[in-house]
Each structure stands twice: as C-alpha cells, then as structure tokens.
C-alpha positions as CSV (number, residue, x, y, z in Angstrom):
1,M,16.6,-56.7,35.1
2,Q,19.7,-55.1,33.8
3,E,20.8,-58.4,32.1
4,R,17.5,-58.6,30.3
5,K,17.9,-55.1,29.1
6,R,21.3,-55.8,27.7
7,E,20.0,-58.9,26.0
8,L,17.0,-56.9,24.7
9,E,19.4,-54.3,23.3
10,K,21.5,-57.0,21.5
11,L,18.3,-58.5,20.1
12,I,17.3,-55.1,18.8
13,Q,20.7,-54.5,17.2
14,K,20.6,-57.9,15.5
15,Y,17.0,-57.1,14.4
16,S,18.2,-53.8,12.9
17,S,21.1,-55.5,11.1
18,G,19.0,-58.4,9.9
19,Q,20.8,-61.1,11.8
20,L,17.9,-62.1,14.1
21,T,17.0,-65.8,14.1
22,D,13.4,-67.0,14.5
23,L,14.0,-68.0,18.0
24,E,15.5,-64.7,18.9
25,R,12.6,-63.0,17.2
26,E,10.1,-64.9,19.4
27,H,12.1,-63.9,22.5
28,L,12.2,-60.3,21.4
29,T,8.5,-60.1,20.8
30,K,7.7,-61.8,24.1
31,W,10.0,-59.6,26.1
32,L,8.6,-56.5,24.6
33,Q,5.1,-57.5,25.4
34,E,5.6,-59.0,28.8
35,L,8.6,-57.1,30.3
36,D,7.5,-55.4,33.5
37,V,9.9,-52.6,34.2
38,T,9.9,-49.4,36.3
39,K,8.9,-46.0,34.9
40,G,12.6,-45.1,34.2
41,D,13.3,-48.4,32.5
42,S,10.1,-47.9,30.5
43,F,11.6,-44.7,29.2
44,E,14.7,-46.6,28.0
45,L,12.7,-49.4,26.5
46,E,10.5,-47.0,24.7
47,G,13.7,-45.3,23.4
48,A,15.0,-48.7,22.3
49,S,11.7,-49.6,20.7
50,R,11.6,-46.2,19.0
51,Q,15.1,-46.7,17.7
52,M,14.2,-50.1,16.4
53,K,11.2,-48.7,14.6
54,E,13.3,-46.0,13.0
55,K,15.8,-48.6,11.8
56,I,13.0,-50.8,10.5
57,D,11.4,-47.8,8.7
58,A,14.8,-46.8,7.2
59,R,15.3,-50.3,5.8
60,L,11.8,-50.6,4.5
61,L,11.8,-47.1,2.9
62,S,15.4,-47.2,1.6
63,T,14.5,-48.8,-1.7
64,E,11.7,-46.2,-2.4
65,T,12.5,-43.2,-4.5
66,T,11.0,-40.0,-3.4
67,V,10.1,-37.7,-6.3
68,K,9.6,-34.1,-5.2
69,I,7.6,-32.0,-7.7
70,Q,8.5,-28.4,-7.2
71,Q,5.8,-26.0,-8.2
72,P,7.1,-23.0,-10.3
73,S,7.1,-19.8,-8.4
74,W,5.2,-16.7,-9.6
75,L,8.5,-14.8,-9.9
76,F,9.8,-17.4,-12.3
77,L,6.6,-17.3,-14.4
78,C,6.8,-13.5,-14.5
79,K,10.4,-13.6,-15.8
80,I,9.5,-16.0,-18.5
81,A,6.5,-13.8,-19.5
82,A,8.7,-10.7,-19.6
83,F,11.3,-12.4,-21.7
84,V,8.7,-13.6,-24.2
85,L,7.2,-10.0,-24.3
86,F,10.7,-8.5,-24.9
87,C,11.4,-10.9,-27.8
88,F,8.0,-10.1,-29.4
89,S,8.5,-6.3,-29.0
90,F,12.0,-6.3,-30.4
91,S,10.9,-8.4,-33.4
92,W,8.0,-6.0,-34.0
93,F,10.4,-3.0,-33.8
94,L,12.8,-4.5,-36.3
95,L,9.9,-5.3,-38.7
96,E,8.3,-1.8,-38.3
97,G,11.7,0.0,-38.8
98,N,12.4,-1.9,-41.9
99,S,9.0,-1.2,-43.3
100,T,9.2,2.5,-42.4
101,G,12.6,2.7,-44.1
102,E,11.3,1.1,-47.2
103,S,8.3,3.4,-47.3
104,E,10.5,6.5,-46.8
105,Q,12.8,5.3,-49.5
106,K,9.9,4.8,-51.8
107,R,8.5,8.2,-50.9
108,S,11.9,9.9,-51.6
109,V,12.2,8.1,-54.9
110,S,8.7,9.2,-55.9
111,V,9.4,12.8,-54.9
112,A,12.6,12.8,-56.8
113,K,10.8,11.4,-59.8
114,S,8.0,14.0,-59.5
115,L,10.4,17.0,-59.4
116,P,11.8,17.7,-62.8
117,K,15.4,18.9,-63.0
118,S,16.0,22.5,-64.1
119,I,17.8,23.1,-67.3
120,K,19.5,26.3,-68.2
121,K,17.9,28.0,-71.2
122,T,19.7,30.7,-73.2
123,C,17.9,32.9,-75.8
124,T,19.6,35.3,-78.1
125,V,17.4,37.4,-80.5
126,V,18.3,39.4,-83.6
127,Q,15.0,41.4,-83.4
128,D,12.7,42.5,-80.6
129,S,10.9,39.4,-79.2
130,M,8.3,38.6,-76.5
131,I,9.2,35.7,-74.2
132,L,6.6,34.1,-71.9
133,L,8.2,32.4,-68.8
134,E,6.7,29.4,-67.1
135,D,5.7,31.4,-64.0
136,G,3.6,33.8,-66.1
137,S,6.1,36.6,-66.3
138,K,6.6,38.3,-69.7
139,V,9.9,39.5,-71.1
140,R,10.3,41.9,-74.0
141,L,13.8,41.0,-75.2
142,L,15.2,43.7,-77.5
143,A,17.4,42.9,-80.6
144,N,20.9,41.6,-80.1
145,S,20.2,40.8,-76.4
146,T,20.8,37.5,-74.6
147,M,18.9,36.1,-71.7
148,S,19.6,32.9,-69.6
149,W,17.3,31.3,-67.0
150,P,16.6,27.9,-65.4
151,Q,13.5,26.2,-66.5
152,P,11.5,25.4,-64.5
153,F,12.4,28.0,-61.8
154,P,13.6,26.5,-58.4
155,K,11.0,26.8,-55.6
156,E,13.0,29.5,-53.7
157,Q,13.7,32.1,-56.4
158,R,13.4,33.2,-60.0
159,A,16.7,34.3,-61.4
160,I,17.4,35.7,-64.9
161,Q,20.8,36.6,-66.4
162,L,20.7,39.4,-69.0
163,Q,23.1,40.9,-71.4
164,G,21.5,43.7,-73.5
165,K,18.2,45.3,-72.9
166,A,14.8,43.9,-71.8
167,F,11.5,45.0,-70.3
168,F,10.1,42.7,-67.6
169,E,6.5,42.3,-66.4
170,V,6.9,40.1,-63.4
171,A,4.1,37.8,-62.2
172,H,3.5,38.3,-58.5
173,D,4.9,35.5,-56.2
174,K,5.8,36.7,-52.8
175,T,7.5,33.4,-52.0
176,R,9.9,33.6,-55.0
177,P,11.6,36.9,-55.7
178,F,12.3,37.7,-59.3
179,T,16.0,38.8,-59.8
180,V,17.7,40.0,-62.9
181,L,21.5,39.9,-62.9
182,A,23.3,42.2,-65.3
183,S,27.1,42.5,-64.8
184,N,27.3,42.3,-61.0
185,I,24.1,44.3,-60.4
186,L,21.0,42.5,-59.2
187,T,17.5,43.9,-59.6
188,T,15.0,42.1,-57.4
189,A,11.2,42.4,-57.5
190,L,8.1,40.5,-56.5
191,G,5.4,41.8,-58.9
192,T,6.7,44.7,-60.9
193,S,7.5,46.0,-64.4
194,F,10.9,47.6,-65.2
195,W,13.6,48.1,-67.8
196,V,17.1,46.8,-67.5
197,T,19.7,48.1,-70.0
198,Q,23.3,47.0,-70.3
199,D,25.0,48.7,-73.2
200,T,28.1,46.6,-73.3
201,K,29.1,43.2,-71.9
202,N,31.0,44.5,-68.9
203,A,29.2,47.8,-68.4
204,K,27.0,48.5,-65.4
205,P,23.3,48.4,-66.3
206,R,20.7,51.0,-65.9
207,V,17.4,50.2,-64.2
208,R,14.2,52.1,-64.8
209,L,11.1,51.2,-62.7
210,I,7.7,51.5,-64.3
211,T,5.4,50.0,-61.6
212,G,5.9,48.4,-58.2
213,R,9.1,48.5,-56.3
214,V,12.6,47.0,-56.8
215,S,15.8,46.8,-54.9
216,I,19.2,47.3,-56.4
217,K,22.1,45.3,-55.1
218,E,25.8,44.9,-56.0
219,R,27.4,41.5,-55.8
220,G,31.1,41.6,-54.8
221,K,33.8,39.2,-55.9
222,D,33.4,37.3,-52.6
223,G,29.7,36.7,-53.4
224,K,28.4,39.1,-50.8
225,E,25.6,41.5,-51.8
226,R,25.5,45.1,-50.9
227,L,22.2,47.1,-51.0
228,L,22.5,50.2,-53.3
229,A,19.0,51.6,-53.5
230,Y,15.3,51.1,-53.7
231,L,13.4,52.5,-56.7
232,T,9.9,53.8,-56.8
233,P,7.9,54.1,-60.1
234,G,9.5,56.6,-62.5
235,Q,13.0,56.4,-61.0
236,T,16.1,55.3,-62.8
237,W,19.2,53.9,-61.3
238,K,22.6,54.3,-62.8
239,E,26.0,53.9,-61.3
240,R,27.7,57.3,-61.0
241,P,30.7,57.5,-63.4
242,V,34.1,58.2,-61.9
243,D,35.0,61.8,-63.0
244,L,38.4,62.9,-61.7
245,K,38.0,66.4,-63.3
246,K,34.6,66.9,-61.7
247,E,33.0,67.8,-65.0
248,Q,29.3,68.1,-65.3
249,L,27.5,65.3,-67.1
250,S,26.0,66.0,-70.4
251,A,22.2,66.0,-70.8
252,A,22.4,62.8,-72.8
253,E,24.4,61.1,-70.0
254,K,22.2,62.2,-67.1
255,P,19.7,59.6,-65.9
256,V,16.1,60.6,-65.7
257,E,16.3,60.5,-61.9
258,M,19.1,59.4,-59.7
259,A,18.1,56.8,-57.1
260,V,18.5,58.0,-53.6
261,P,20.1,55.5,-51.2
262,I,18.1,54.4,-48.1
263,A,20.8,55.5,-45.6
264,L,24.0,57.3,-45.2
265,V,26.8,55.4,-43.4
266,F,30.1,57.1,-42.5
267,H,33.1,55.5,-41.0
268,H,35.4,58.3,-40.0
269,R,35.0,59.9,-43.5
270,P,36.4,63.4,-43.9
271,L,33.8,66.3,-43.8
272,T,34.9,67.3,-47.3
273,E,33.1,64.1,-48.5
274,V,30.4,63.9,-45.8
275,L,28.8,67.3,-46.4
276,P,28.2,66.9,-50.2
277,A,26.7,63.4,-49.5
278,I,24.4,64.9,-46.9
279,A,23.3,67.7,-49.3
280,L,22.5,65.1,-52.0
281,F,20.7,62.8,-49.6
282,Y,18.5,65.5,-48.1
283,Q,18.0,67.4,-51.3
284,T,19.5,70.7,-49.9
285,T,22.5,72.9,-50.4
286,I,25.5,73.1,-48.0
287,V,28.1,75.8,-48.6
288,F,31.5,75.4,-46.9
289,T,35.2,76.0,-47.4
290,A,37.4,72.9,-47.7
291,D,40.3,74.6,-45.7
292,E,38.0,75.3,-42.8
293,V,36.8,71.6,-42.4
294,S,40.2,70.1,-43.4
295,G,41.3,67.3,-41.0
296,L,37.7,66.8,-39.6
297,S,35.8,63.6,-40.0
298,L,32.5,62.0,-39.1
299,Y,31.3,58.6,-37.9
300,G,27.6,57.8,-38.0
301,T,24.5,56.4,-39.8
302,Y,21.6,58.6,-41.0
303,T,18.3,58.0,-42.7
304,H,15.4,60.2,-43.9
305,E,13.9,60.0,-40.4
306,N,16.8,62.2,-39.2
307,D,16.5,66.0,-39.5
308,V,19.3,67.5,-41.7
309,A,19.4,70.7,-39.6
310,Q,20.0,68.7,-36.4
311,I,22.7,66.6,-38.1
312,L,24.6,69.7,-39.3
313,Q,24.2,71.4,-35.9
314,T,25.7,68.3,-34.2
315,I,28.6,68.3,-36.6
316,C,29.3,72.0,-36.0
317,L,29.1,71.8,-32.2
318,A,31.5,68.8,-32.2
319,N,34.1,70.6,-34.4
320,D,33.8,74.2,-33.2
321,L,32.0,75.3,-36.4
322,E,29.2,77.8,-36.9
323,L,26.0,76.9,-38.9
324,K,23.9,79.5,-40.8
325,F,20.7,78.8,-42.7
326,N,18.9,80.8,-45.5
327,S,15.3,79.7,-45.7
328,E,14.7,81.5,-49.0
329,T,17.3,79.5,-50.8
330,N,17.2,76.4,-48.6
331,T,21.0,76.8,-48.1
332,Y,23.1,75.9,-45.1
333,T,26.4,77.6,-44.7
334,I,29.2,76.2,-42.4
335,V,32.0,78.5,-41.4
336,K,34.7,78.5,-38.7
337,N,33.6,79.8,-35.4
338,S,34.8,83.4,-35.0
339,Q,34.6,83.4,-31.2
C-alpha cells in the first residue's frame, strides 16, 4: 500500500509539472478511482488530490489577468467636492473684490469731480460796498478795506480774513461757524450781526455785537487759540492798551462797553494784581493797601457763579487779613488783621 502511495505521489508531481504521459495518466485516474485505503490513508490521498487540484487551478488560471475595480470611497468624493467648492469660492472672491475696487474707484472719482475746489477770493474796495457771499451772508465792506475768503466755503467752516472795517450779517448754519480773522483775533458766530474794525494793518481789531452772540479768541504764534470773551448784543470788545503810567483813557478811546471775560484764572498771581481783577470781574470796588498785601499770592479759578464776598473772605482768612464791607457804596475794604 505504501508503494502505491509513493507511486501515486510521483504521478501527481509529474501531473503538476506537466510531465505525465498518457499511460501514466490512465494509471493515475484508475488509482484515484479504485484505490481502497484506510481512513487515515484516505486523509493523505485527499490531501494529495487537493494539492493536485490547487496546482491544476494555478496552471489554468495563471494566464488570466484579474482586474480589480476599486469603488471610490465617500471620503475621497467629499475631498474632491470640497476642493472644487474652494476653487469656485476663491475665484468668486477675486472677481467680487476686483469689481468692488473698481466701483469704489469710480465712486471716489465721481465725488472728486462733483466737489469743486475752493479758490481764494480777495476784494479791496475804494468805497462802501455790499458783498453777498455764497452761503447767504451779507458783508458791508467799508472804503479802503480788504477782505479775503475761500469760495465756495469748505463744509466744516466759513472763514473770512479782514483788513479794515466791515459789518457782517451772518446766515445761520450751526454746522459751519462763521469766523472773521483780523490781525490774530478771531470773531466766531453762527447766526449774528456784528462790526469788526481794524484801524491799521497790525492793530488789534474792535468788535461790536449787534445781534446774536460771538466769541472772541486770540491765536498765538504756535497756532493755539485762547478764549478772551463772549459778547452779548450791544457790547464792544477792544484789547486793553498797555499804559505804564496808569493814565485814564480819554472818552474818545474808551470802548462803548468792555467785554467781561467768562472766568478768572490765577496761577500764584500777587494779590496786588488779583484784587483789581476781581473788582472788575464782579463789578464792585475793593480798597486795599499794597504794602499790607505785598508778598501774598493766589491760585484759583472763579466764574460768575462764585460769590465775590465768599472769595474775598477766603483770601482774608488764608492770609491773616480782615474784610470789611460797606453796603451803601458796595465797597470791600481789606486791611491787615489788628489782632
């Protein structure tokens, strides 16, 4: 039995390698069909038969080409879709940005074309003349006076430069203040009528308010502006002349009414200067002796809301002075404390 098995295995190997003759093929077929073996031998023959079948299948199928078609996964499809969407969105962004930039450029060009450039106009008259400005304001420019202004006015302000004398009737426009510059003094109004007079080229002007309200400011060499006063109808502003001899002004030189400042500000100023300023600001009389307040100074800010009697009392308490008041003459007297 063992010899037949060995012969069968040789025949199987020859069959697998393709070296089997016709006679050996008949023997192999016959032995496979008629061989009566034990259960254990049957297991080995079945293994040999199975091995032979695998060899045969390998030979028969070795010439065939297996083509495996791999189905695309959902993840791969999602990546492709995301990439296409990104390309489309980016292209749209570039086109939209370009069109927006072109529209903004066209809009800015159209706005620039629609806003005319201001030109500076200068008018000098040899006789009294009436000038109508483009905002509706009227200017009565007196003889031998010169006025300069931009036309049209900018959207943020209306500025006039004056040398000489003129009367202004200002058209109301709360968004564009009307300012007249004479020397370095600026008179600003919204809807007002007033006179501005500058006697000589470098002289400080006089401002007389007829209606409304104006502010008077001084422009320094550094360009900063300092508020000098507010005027109410009927008031005249004129810079106080420097008089070292303390002589009284003549009646012709006195303004109709001196403008009162809106506040008193003292930065360690001597009382010899503070007390006269307080008397003028609060329209009262303060009597004192310079020797008794010599060396004393004051620091503070005061407005018309402060009481003059309380201010003077505070000054006296802080400097060991005594305050007396005469109600009949509206006079305050400050003396050195006798105690």
